[in-house]
C-alpha positions, 0 to 999 in steps of 0.5 A: 502699233497694230489696232485691235479689232473691235468686238461685237460687245464694244460695237453694241454697248459703247454707244449706249454707255456713252449716251444713257448708261443708267437707262433700262437696257433689258427687263426680264419677266418670267410669268411662271414665277412672277420674277422681274429683273431689270438691268441698266446698260451699265449693270449689263456691261458689268455682268458682261465684263465679269463674264469676259474675265471669267472666260479669259481667266478661268478657262484661258480662252483667247480671242478667236476661241469658240464658245457654245451657248445653249441657253434660253432667252434670259437676261443672264444669257444676254450677259453671257453672250456679251461677255463671250463677244467681249472676250473676242470669242465666236459664239455658236448656239448648238452643241459643237465638239469643236467648242472650247467652252460650253455654257448650258442649263442643267438640262443641257449637260448631256448635249455637251459631253464632248466639249472640254470645259462646261459651265452651268447656269441655274438662271435663278433670280437670286444667283443660287448655284446648281447643286450636285454638279459633276466633277469638272463642271463649273457653276457659273453663278458661284464663279463669275461673281468673284471676277472684276466688273471692268474688262479690257478686250484683246481683239476679236475674230468671228462673232456668231456661227461663222459670221464676222462682227461687221456681218452680224452688225449689218444683219442686226441693223437690217433686222431692226429696219425690217421689224420697224424698230426706231432708235430708242424703242422699248421692245416687248418680245417672247421670241426664242434665241435658239438660232443665229437669226433668232438671236439677231432678230430678238436681241441684237436688233434692239441693242444695235438701235440703242433700244431696250428689250422687255423679254418675257418667258412663259407669258401669261397673255392676260398680262400683255396689255397692262405690261405694254402700258406700264413698261412703255413698250413701243414695238412688239416681237413674238 
């Protein structure tokens, strides 16, 4: 029996779930709204599984499919990325007419008119849907919640913009070492995830060492010192 290729999500999450499933894995602040959302490894995995099922069941995408993710650094983006990789898809971070599915915010709709399937995220903290979407465009929040929170992967092809799973993992480990992250570190970041190198440095380098990310949007500089103390931050990025 042929062994299925390990997905990037399995490589990142399986060690975390085996060791500390209930520990915080990503904490997202938006200082413009005052929102704070924290997900454990298990909760993040459940969201990723829902997304993977959403990708596979609603859009009939199989391992090797190409998914464009045009989303800001956010806890929901982390779930989308992990779900796409769990489904065996290759993620690209730009509008790509060769993509089979694009996941965007409402502001990004005009950039993906050539992509056959589009899902829109409101990124609302309470999961509110996006109103008045064009016909044929899927609301992520409304659709993903009905999907199961367990997923059985079917293999993987390329992972990120032409790079294999092994290449992305190697780059993430190298980035973690370059930034001085230690295993289990809690890392505070304000960095964007708009390019593969940004994403590897800002998210995957933390997960690959079993770390925990505190991602801040619209940071109020006056909050940083207190946040470092209350969130027990060990390393900074951005």
